[in-house]
VOMARVEX-175822 format. One record per residue: x, y, z of N, C-alpha, C in turn; residue number from 1. Coordinates in Angstrom, 1 decimal. Layout:
BEGIN
    n.X    n.Y    n.Z   ca.X   ca.Y   ca.Z    c.X    c.Y    c.Z resi
      X      Y      Z      X      Y      Z      X      Y      Z  NUM
...
# end
This chain:
BEGIN
    n.X    n.Y    n.Z   ca.X   ca.Y   ca.Z    c.X    c.Y    c.Z resi
  -54.3   70.6    2.3  -53.6   69.9    1.3  -54.0   68.5    1.2    1
  -54.2   67.9    0.0  -54.5   66.5   -0.2  -53.3   65.9   -0.9    2
  -52.7   64.8   -0.4  -51.5   64.3   -0.9  -51.5   62.8   -0.8    3
  -51.3   62.2   -2.0  -51.1   60.7   -2.0  -49.8   60.4   -2.6    4
  -48.7   61.0   -2.1  -47.4   60.8   -2.6  -46.5   60.3   -1.5    5
  -45.7   59.3   -1.8  -44.8   58.8   -0.8  -43.6   59.7   -0.5    6
  -43.6   60.9   -1.2  -42.4   61.8   -1.0  -41.7   61.9   -2.3    7
  -40.8   62.8   -2.4  -40.0   63.0   -3.6  -40.1   64.4   -4.1    8
  -39.1   64.9   -4.7  -39.1   66.2   -5.2  -39.9   66.4   -6.5    9
  -40.4   67.5   -6.7  -41.1   67.9   -7.9  -40.2   68.7   -8.7   10
  -40.0   68.3  -10.0  -39.1   69.0  -10.9  -39.6   70.4  -11.2   11
  -38.7   71.3  -11.5  -39.1   72.7  -11.9  -38.5   72.9  -13.3   12
  -39.2   72.5  -14.4  -38.6   72.7  -15.7  -38.6   74.1  -16.2   13
  -37.9   74.4  -17.2  -37.8   75.7  -17.8  -39.1   76.0  -18.6   14
  -39.3   77.2  -19.1  -40.5   77.5  -19.9  -40.5   76.9  -21.3   15
  -41.7   76.7  -21.8  -41.8   76.2  -23.2  -41.6   74.7  -23.2   16
  -41.3   74.2  -24.4  -41.0   72.8  -24.6  -39.5   72.6  -24.7   17
  -39.0   71.8  -23.8  -37.5   71.7  -23.7  -37.2   70.2  -23.6   18
  -36.1   69.8  -24.2  -35.7   68.3  -24.2  -34.3   68.2  -23.9   19
  -33.9   67.1  -23.3  -32.5   66.8  -23.0  -32.4   65.8  -22.0   20
  -31.3   65.0  -22.0  -31.0   64.0  -21.0  -32.2   63.1  -20.8   21
  -32.8   62.6  -21.9  -34.0   61.7  -21.9  -35.1   62.3  -21.1   22
  -35.3   63.6  -21.1  -36.4   64.3  -20.5  -37.0   65.4  -21.4   23
  -38.3   65.6  -21.3  -38.9   66.6  -22.1  -39.9   67.3  -21.1   24
  -40.0   68.6  -21.2  -41.0   69.4  -20.4  -41.8   70.3  -21.4   25
  -43.1   70.4  -21.1  -43.9   71.3  -21.8  -44.7   72.1  -20.8   26
  -44.6   73.5  -21.0  -45.4   74.4  -20.1  -46.2   75.2  -21.0   27
  -47.5   75.3  -20.7  -48.4   76.2  -21.5  -49.5   76.8  -20.7   28
  -49.9   77.9  -21.1  -51.1   78.5  -20.5  -52.3   77.8  -21.0   29
  -53.3   77.7  -20.1  -54.6   77.1  -20.5  -55.7   78.2  -20.5   30
  -56.6   78.2  -21.4  -57.7   79.2  -21.3  -58.5   79.0  -20.0   31
  -59.0   80.1  -19.5  -59.8   80.0  -18.3  -61.3   79.9  -18.8   32
  -61.7   78.7  -19.0  -63.0   78.4  -19.5  -63.2   76.9  -19.7   33
  -64.3   76.5  -20.1  -64.6   75.0  -20.3  -63.6   74.4  -21.3   34
  -63.1   75.2  -22.2  -62.2   74.6  -23.2  -60.8   74.3  -22.7   35
  -60.5   74.6  -21.4  -59.3   74.2  -20.8  -59.0   72.7  -20.8   36
  -60.0   71.9  -20.7  -59.8   70.5  -20.7  -59.4   70.0  -22.1   37
  -60.0   70.5  -23.2  -59.6   70.1  -24.5  -58.1   70.6  -24.8   38
  -57.8   71.8  -24.5  -56.5   72.3  -24.7  -55.4   71.5  -23.9   39
  -55.8   71.1  -22.7  -54.9   70.3  -21.8  -54.7   68.9  -22.5   40
  -55.7   68.3  -23.0  -55.6   67.0  -23.6  -54.6   67.1  -24.8   41
  -54.8   68.1  -25.6  -53.9   68.3  -26.8  -52.5   68.6  -26.4   42
  -52.2   69.4  -25.4  -50.9   69.6  -24.9  -50.2   68.4  -24.3   43
  -51.0   67.6  -23.6  -50.4   66.3  -23.0  -50.0   65.4  -24.2   44
  -50.9   65.3  -25.2  -50.6   64.5  -26.4  -49.3   64.9  -27.1   45
  -49.2   66.2  -27.2  -48.0   66.8  -27.8  -46.7   66.4  -27.0   46
  -46.8   66.6  -25.7  -45.6   66.4  -24.8  -45.3   64.9  -24.8   47
  -46.3   64.0  -25.0  -46.0   62.6  -24.8  -46.1   61.9  -26.2   48
  -45.9   62.6  -27.3  -46.0   61.9  -28.6  -45.1   60.7  -28.6   49
  -45.5   59.6  -29.2  -44.8   58.4  -29.3  -44.9   57.5  -28.1   50
  -45.7   57.9  -27.1  -45.9   57.1  -25.9  -47.0   56.1  -26.2   51
  -46.9   54.9  -25.6  -47.9   53.9  -25.8  -49.3   54.4  -25.6   52
  -50.2   53.9  -26.4  -51.6   54.3  -26.4  -52.3   54.4  -25.1   53
  -52.2   53.3  -24.3  -52.9   53.2  -23.0  -52.3   54.3  -22.0   54
  -51.0   54.4  -22.0  -50.4   55.4  -21.1  -50.8   56.8  -21.5   55
  -50.8   57.1  -22.8  -51.2   58.4  -23.4  -52.7   58.7  -23.0   56
  -53.5   57.7  -23.1  -54.9   57.9  -22.8  -55.1   58.2  -21.4   57
  -54.4   57.5  -20.5  -54.5   57.9  -19.0  -54.0   59.3  -18.7   58
  -52.9   59.6  -19.3  -52.3   61.0  -19.1  -53.2   62.1  -19.7   59
  -53.8   61.9  -20.8  -54.7   62.9  -21.4  -55.9   63.0  -20.5   60
  -56.4   61.9  -20.0  -57.6   62.0  -19.1  -57.3   62.8  -17.8   61
  -56.1   62.4  -17.3  -55.7   63.1  -16.0  -55.5   64.6  -16.3   62
  -54.8   65.0  -17.4  -54.6   66.4  -17.7  -55.9   67.1  -17.9   63
  -56.9   66.5  -18.5  -58.2   67.0  -18.7  -58.9   67.2  -17.4   64
  -58.9   66.3  -16.5  -59.5   66.4  -15.2  -58.9   67.4  -14.3   65
  -57.6   67.5  -14.3  -56.9   68.6  -13.5  -57.2   70.0  -14.0   66
  -57.3   70.1  -15.4  -57.6   71.4  -16.0  -59.0   71.8  -15.7   67
  -60.0   70.8  -15.8  -61.4   71.1  -15.5  -61.5   71.5  -14.0   68
  -60.9   70.8  -13.1  -61.0   71.1  -11.7  -60.4   72.5  -11.4   69
  -59.3   72.9  -12.1  -58.7   74.2  -11.9  -59.7   75.3  -12.3   70
  -60.3   75.1  -13.5  -61.3   76.0  -14.0  -62.5   76.2  -13.1   71
  -63.1   75.0  -12.7  -64.3   75.0  -11.9  -64.1   75.5  -10.5   72
  -63.0   75.2   -9.9  -62.7   75.5   -8.5  -61.8   76.7   -8.2   73
  -61.0   77.0   -9.2  -59.9   78.0   -9.1  -60.2   79.3   -9.7   74
  -59.2   80.1  -10.0  -59.3   81.4  -10.6  -58.2   81.5  -11.6   75
  -58.3   82.5  -12.6  -57.2   82.6  -13.5  -55.9   83.0  -12.9   76
  -54.8   82.7  -13.4  -54.6   82.0  -14.7  -54.3   80.5  -14.5   77
  -54.5   79.7  -15.5  -54.3   78.3  -15.5  -53.0   78.0  -16.3   78
  -52.2   77.2  -15.7  -50.9   76.8  -16.4  -50.8   75.3  -16.2   79
  -50.4   74.6  -17.4  -50.2   73.2  -17.4  -48.7   72.9  -17.6   80
  -48.2   72.0  -16.9  -46.8   71.5  -17.1  -46.8   70.0  -17.2   81
  -46.2   69.5  -18.2  -46.0   68.1  -18.4  -44.5   67.8  -18.5   82
  -44.0   66.9  -17.6  -42.6   66.5  -17.6  -42.6   65.0  -17.9   83
  -41.7   64.7  -18.8  -41.6   63.3  -19.3  -40.1   62.9  -19.1   84
  -39.8   61.8  -18.4  -38.5   61.3  -18.2  -38.4   59.8  -18.5   85
  -37.3   59.5  -19.2  -37.0   58.1  -19.4  -36.4   57.5  -18.2   86
  -36.8   56.3  -17.8  -36.3   55.6  -16.6  -35.1   54.7  -17.0   87
  -34.2   54.6  -16.1  -33.1   53.7  -16.3  -33.7   52.2  -16.5   88
  -33.2   51.5  -17.5  -33.7   50.2  -17.7  -35.0   50.1  -18.5   89
  -35.4   51.3  -19.0  -36.7   51.3  -19.8  -37.8   51.8  -18.9   90
  -38.8   52.3  -19.6  -39.9   52.9  -19.0  -40.0   54.4  -19.0   91
  -41.0   54.9  -18.4  -41.3   56.3  -18.5  -41.9   56.8  -17.2   92
  -41.5   58.0  -16.8  -42.2   58.7  -15.7  -42.7   60.0  -16.2   93
  -44.0   60.2  -15.9  -44.7   61.4  -16.4  -45.2   62.2  -15.2   94
  -45.0   63.5  -15.1  -45.6   64.3  -14.1  -46.4   65.4  -14.8   95
  -47.7   65.5  -14.3  -48.6   66.5  -14.9  -49.0   67.5  -13.7   96
  -48.8   68.7  -13.9  -49.1   69.7  -12.9  -50.0   70.8  -13.5   97
  -51.1   71.2  -12.9  -51.9   72.3  -13.3  -52.0   73.3  -12.1   98
  -51.6   74.5  -12.3  -51.7   75.5  -11.3  -52.8   76.6  -11.7   99
  -53.4   77.2  -10.7  -54.3   78.3  -11.0  -54.1   79.4  -10.0  100
  -54.9   80.5  -10.2  -54.7   81.7   -9.3  -55.2   81.5   -7.9  101
  -55.8   80.4   -7.6  -56.2   80.2   -6.2  -57.7   80.1   -6.0  102
  -58.1   79.6   -4.8  -59.5   79.4   -4.5  -59.6   79.5   -3.0  103
  -60.8   79.8   -2.5  -61.0   80.0   -1.1  -61.4   78.7   -0.3  104
  -61.7   77.7   -1.1  -62.1   76.4   -0.5  -60.8   75.6   -0.2  105
  -60.8   74.9    1.0  -59.7   74.0    1.2  -59.8   72.7    0.4  106
  -58.6   72.1    0.2  -58.6   70.8   -0.6  -59.4   69.8    0.2  107
  -60.1   68.9   -0.4  -60.8   67.9    0.3  -59.9   66.9    1.0  108
  -60.3   66.3    2.1  -59.5   65.4    2.8  -59.2   64.1    2.0  109
  -60.1   63.7    1.2  -59.9   62.6    0.2  -60.9   62.7   -0.9  110
  -60.6   62.2   -2.1  -61.6   62.3   -3.2  -62.8   61.4   -2.8  111
  -63.9   61.9   -3.1  -65.1   61.1   -2.9  -65.9   61.0   -4.2  112
  -66.5   59.8   -4.4  -67.3   59.6   -5.5  -68.6   60.3   -5.4  113
  -69.0   61.0   -6.4  -70.3   61.7   -6.2  -71.5   60.7   -6.4  114
  -72.7   61.2   -6.1  -73.9   60.3   -6.3  -73.8   59.8   -7.8  115
  -74.4   58.6   -7.9  -74.3   57.9   -9.2  -75.0   58.8  -10.3  116
  -76.0   59.6  -10.0  -76.7   60.4  -11.0  -76.0   61.8  -11.2  117
  -75.0   62.1  -10.4  -74.3   63.4  -10.6  -73.6   63.5  -11.9  118
  -73.6   64.7  -12.5  -73.0   64.9  -13.8  -71.6   65.4  -13.7  119
  -71.1   65.7  -12.5  -69.7   66.1  -12.3  -69.2   65.6  -10.9  120
  -67.9   65.9  -10.6  -67.4   65.6   -9.3  -66.6   64.4   -9.2  121
  -66.2   63.8  -10.4  -65.5   62.5  -10.4  -64.0   62.8  -10.7  122
  -63.6   64.0  -11.0  -62.2   64.3  -11.4  -61.1   63.8  -10.5  123
  -61.1   64.1   -9.2  -60.1   63.7   -8.3  -60.1   62.2   -8.1  124
  -61.3   61.6   -8.1  -61.4   60.1   -8.0  -60.8   59.4   -9.2  125
  -60.9   60.0  -10.4  -60.3   59.5  -11.6  -58.8   59.6  -11.5  126
  -58.3   60.8  -11.0  -56.8   61.0  -10.9  -56.3   60.0   -9.8  127
  -57.0   59.8   -8.7  -56.6   58.9   -7.7  -56.5   57.4   -8.2  128
  -57.4   57.1   -9.1  -57.4   55.7   -9.6  -56.3   55.5  -10.7  129
  -55.9   56.5  -11.4  -55.0   56.3  -12.5  -53.5   56.7  -12.2  130
  -53.3   57.6  -11.2  -52.0   58.1  -10.9  -51.3   57.2   -9.9  131
  -50.0   57.1  -10.0  -49.2   56.4   -9.0  -49.0   57.3   -7.7  132
  -49.0   58.6   -7.9  -48.9   59.5   -6.8  -49.6   60.8   -7.2  133
  -50.2   61.6   -6.3  -50.7   62.9   -6.7  -50.9   63.7   -5.4  134
  -51.1   65.0   -5.7  -51.4   65.9   -4.5  -52.2   67.1   -5.0  135
  -52.9   67.7   -4.1  -53.7   68.9   -4.4  -53.4   69.9   -3.2  136
  -53.0   71.0   -3.5  -52.8   72.1   -2.5  -53.6   73.3   -3.0  137
  -54.5   73.8   -2.1  -55.3   75.0   -2.5  -55.0   76.1   -1.6  138
  -55.2   77.3   -2.1  -55.0   78.5   -1.3  -55.5   79.7   -2.0  139
  -55.7   80.8   -1.4  -56.2   82.0   -2.0  -55.2   82.7   -3.0  140
  -53.9   82.4   -2.8  -53.0   83.0   -3.7  -52.5   82.0   -4.8  141
  -53.0   80.8   -4.8  -52.7   79.9   -5.9  -53.0   78.5   -5.4  142
  -53.3   77.6   -6.4  -53.6   76.2   -6.1  -52.8   75.4   -7.1  143
  -52.4   74.2   -6.7  -51.6   73.3   -7.5  -52.1   71.9   -7.4  144
  -52.3   71.3   -8.5  -52.7   69.8   -8.6  -51.6   69.2   -9.4  145
  -51.0   68.1   -8.8  -49.9   67.4   -9.4  -50.1   65.9   -9.4  146
  -49.6   65.2  -10.4  -49.6   63.7  -10.3  -48.4   63.2  -11.1  147
  -48.2   61.9  -10.7  -47.1   61.2  -11.4  -47.6   59.8  -11.9  148
  -47.3   59.5  -13.1  -47.6   58.2  -13.7  -46.3   57.6  -14.0  149
  -46.1   56.3  -13.7  -44.9   55.6  -14.0  -45.3   54.4  -14.8  150
  -44.6   54.3  -16.0  -44.9   53.2  -16.9  -43.6   52.4  -17.1  151
  -43.6   51.1  -16.8  -42.5   50.2  -17.1  -43.0   49.2  -18.1  152
  -42.3   49.0  -19.2  -42.8   48.1  -20.2  -42.8   46.6  -19.6  153
  -43.8   45.9  -20.1  -43.9   44.5  -19.6  -42.7   43.7  -20.1  154
  -42.1   42.9  -19.3  -41.0   42.1  -19.7  -41.5   40.9  -20.4  155
  -40.9   40.6  -21.5  -41.3   39.4  -22.3  -40.5   38.2  -21.9  156
  -40.7   37.7  -20.8  -39.9   36.5  -20.3  -40.6   35.3  -20.8  157
  -39.9   34.4  -21.4  -40.4   33.1  -21.9  -40.2   32.2  -20.8  158
  -41.3   31.8  -20.2  -41.3   30.9  -19.0  -41.6   29.5  -19.3  159
  -41.9   29.1  -20.6  -42.4   27.7  -20.8  -41.3   26.9  -21.4  160
# end
């Protein structure tokens, strides 16, 4: 298991797109193929509609990388879950989870940057750079990649 989280519970939202109490969850199957990344980007955009452009771009990239990693390293079926919660006092917490049918390789001890000329292998390093917390658990009966992004709006304090 690879984990860069200080702790905390992972929510278990209901199926489909649900909203309430300043929270929204989207759960969808992803195709098991290279198109998983594109479908994940679209689903993240749907779940986070109205979110600031830079936060949405980071979340879409993370969703794409997690979906690609699940397709390349895992087995069917792939499922994406996006949870969005408003924070007290403003801001947003986003959790993105991709699960797959499992793989026989253990999770790496830490994400490593591939050779500069490599065409792949940067996914977990990208997630590590963009997410506030993340984890990867692999196993033959199922694998789970999870991350959390927290966005707090910049305070507009007039200091002059």
